[in-house]
C-alpha positions in Angstrom: 109.8 122.6 122.4 112.7 121.9 124.8 113.0 118.8 127.0 110.8 120.5 129.7 108.0 121.5 127.3 109.1 125.1 127.3 108.6 127.0 124.1 111.8 128.3 122.6 111.9 132.0 121.8 114.1 134.4 119.9 114.9 137.9 121.2 116.1 140.5 118.8 118.6 143.3 119.7 115.7 145.8 120.1 114.0 143.5 122.6 111.3 142.0 120.4 110.4 138.5 121.5 109.3 135.9 118.8 108.3 132.3 119.5 110.5 130.0 117.5 107.7 128.0 116.0 106.1 131.2 114.5 109.4 132.2 112.9 109.8 128.8 111.4 106.2 128.4 110.3 106.1 131.8 108.5 109.7 131.6 107.4 110.4 135.0 109.0 113.9 136.5 108.7 114.6 137.2 112.4 118.1 137.8 113.8 118.4 137.4 117.5 119.4 135.2 120.4 117.6 131.9 120.9 116.5 131.0 124.4 115.2 127.7 125.7 112.1 129.2 127.4 109.9 132.3 127.3 111.0 133.2 130.8 114.6 133.4 129.7 113.6 135.6 126.8 111.6 137.9 129.0 114.5 138.2 131.4 116.7 139.1 128.4 114.2 141.9 127.6 114.5 143.1 131.2 118.3 143.2 130.9 118.1 145.1 127.6 115.9 147.6 129.4 118.3 147.9 132.3 121.3 148.4 129.9 119.4 151.0 128.0 118.6 153.0 131.1 122.1 152.7 132.6 121.2 150.3 135.4 123.8 147.8 134.3 126.9 148.1 132.2 126.4 145.1 129.9 125.4 141.5 129.8 126.3 138.4 127.8 123.9 135.6 126.9 124.8 131.9 127.4 128.3 132.3 128.8 130.2 128.9 129.0 132.1 128.0 132.2 134.4 125.0 132.3 133.8 123.2 135.6 136.1 120.3 135.1 138.8 119.4 132.4 138.8 115.6 132.5 136.1 114.4 131.8 135.1 117.8 130.5 132.1 119.3 132.3 130.8 122.6 131.2 128.0 124.8 132.5 126.2 127.2 130.2 124.5 129.9 132.3 121.7 132.0 130.9 123.4 135.4 131.5 126.6 137.0 132.7 125.8 140.5 133.9 128.4 143.3 134.3 127.3 145.8 136.9 128.1 149.5 136.8 131.0 149.0 139.2 132.5 146.3 136.9 131.6 143.4 139.2 129.9 140.5 137.5 127.2 138.0 138.4 125.7 135.0 136.8 121.9 134.8 136.3 120.2 131.5 135.7 116.4 131.3 135.0 114.8 128.1 136.1 111.4 126.6 135.7 112.4 123.6 137.8 115.7 122.7 139.6 117.0 119.4 138.2 119.5 117.1 140.0 122.0 117.8 137.2 121.8 121.5 137.8 122.3 121.0 141.6 125.6 119.1 140.9 126.8 121.7 138.4 125.9 124.5 140.8 128.1 122.9 143.5 131.0 122.5 141.0 130.5 126.1 139.8 130.5 127.5 143.3 133.7 125.5 144.1 135.5 126.6 141.0 134.3 130.2 140.9 133.7 131.1 144.6 133.9 134.9 144.0 131.4 135.0 141.2 127.9 135.2 142.6 125.1 133.3 140.9 121.4 134.3 141.1 118.9 131.5 140.4 115.6 133.1 139.5 112.2 131.7 138.8 109.2 133.5 137.2 106.1 133.5 139.3 103.1 135.7 138.9 104.8 137.9 136.3 108.0 138.7 138.3 111.4 137.1 138.7 112.1 136.1 142.3 115.0 134.1 143.8 114.4 130.4 143.8 115.2 130.3 147.6 112.4 132.8 148.2 110.0 130.7 146.1 110.9 127.5 148.0 110.4 129.3 151.3 107.0 130.6 150.3 106.0 127.2 149.0 107.0 125.5 152.2 105.1 128.2 154.2 102.0 127.5 152.2 102.3 123.8 152.6 102.7 124.2 156.4 99.7 126.5 156.6 97.6 124.0 154.6 98.7 121.1 156.8 97.8 123.1 159.9 94.3 123.8 158.6 93.9 120.1 157.6 95.0 119.1 161.1 92.5 121.5 162.7 89.7 120.3 160.4 90.5 116.6 161.3 90.5 117.5 165.0 87.1 119.2 164.7 85.7 116.2 162.7 87.1 113.8 165.3 85.6 115.9 168.1 82.2 116.0 166.3 82.3 112.2 165.9 83.1 111.7 169.5 80.3 114.0 170.6 77.8 112.2 168.3 78.9 108.8 169.6 78.6 110.0 173.2 75.1 111.3 172.6 74.1 107.9 170.9 75.5 106.0 173.9 73.6 108.3 176.2 70.3 107.6 174.3 70.9 103.8 174.5 71.4 104.0 178.3 68.0 105.8 178.7 
């Protein structure tokens, strides 16, 4: 388990995904790349598929970027993808966005302004940009708050009507 309770996985060159604990428990001889989460491993499988079908040129797992020399600050991305037109992009798979990551992201963007970075999150079986996820989450929260406000208004109105009818009965 990693520090965020994600299960580490190993992805072989042919795209087979093994959970690390199974490999250790059964002492399997598995050669592949270790990832900190199942989502990262599944995205690696997706990149292997894209490379096989010629959708991307190549990719590298866990590329290291030096963000600052003294004190030395490094950023280890999840993937560096080389597109068919030889442009490159960094892909980072996130379960949650930590404050440390936000700082490193700003340093990365300052040092490598021409290298795009895609931050993805896996939701409902697909990888979506984290900005889209945050927008959808905010929209859901606004909709829920709107419904709660409407419900509170109806309850308040119902209480007012009940109180008015009770006052009317007392006056009779």
